[in-house]
N, C-alpha and C positions, 0 to 999 in steps of 0.2 A: 634479635637478641637487645636486652638492655642492662641494665647495672647488673641489675639479680643475676642474669644469664651469664656474665662475665665473671661476678664474684663466686655463683656456683662450680663454674670453668676450674676457676684459681683454686676454689677448695681440695675440690675433684682430683687436681691434678697432683697437691701439695700431698695428697694422702697416699696417691698411687707411686711417687717419686720417693719420699721420704718414709711413708708410714708402715707400707707393707714390705714386709721382708719375706713374704711365699714366693719361691717361683714356678710357673706356669710352664710347658717344654712347649717351645717357638713362640712366646710370646715375651717381649721385655716390660714389665710395667714401668720402668724410670723412664724409658722413653715414650711409653705414653702420655704416663704422669707429664714429662715436659712438654707434650704437645696439647695437650689440654690448658696447660700453665700458660703457656702463647697465646692458645686460642683464647684465652679468657683478658688476656691482657689488650689483645687486639679487640677484644668485646666492648672492654670498656672506654678505651681510645676512642672506639666508632659512637658507643652511648652519648659518652659526654660532647663530643664533637656536636652530633645530630642537636642533641640537647641545649646546643649553646647558640646553634646556627639558629633551630627556633623561637629563641628567646629575641633574635636580635631582628625578625624582620617588624613591618612596621604595615599597619593599614590607613588606606588613605580614603576618604568617601568625596566623591565628588556631587556636587550640589549645583547644578544646573538654574540658573534665574534669569529671565528673559524680563527686557520690560516692555509694554506695550507702547505704541507710538501714540502723543497724544491727539487728543480730537481734535477735530479742525471746529474755530470757535463760534458758536452759532447768533445768527442776526436777530 
């Protein structure tokens, strides 16, 4: 779920809650719209939190350096 999914859920929920005045027997479209809007807000919060956490990561490269012991003097 990304930012686009959260925005899409918000738009669909707002349309269901405020834009549709038809009634379907046994289904309350207003409540379904509010549920979709809540899920959209939650998806947006999670997407922003995960994206900010992703940008705060650092990568460290370990380079191992070995020095050879000096050679004994030759006579």
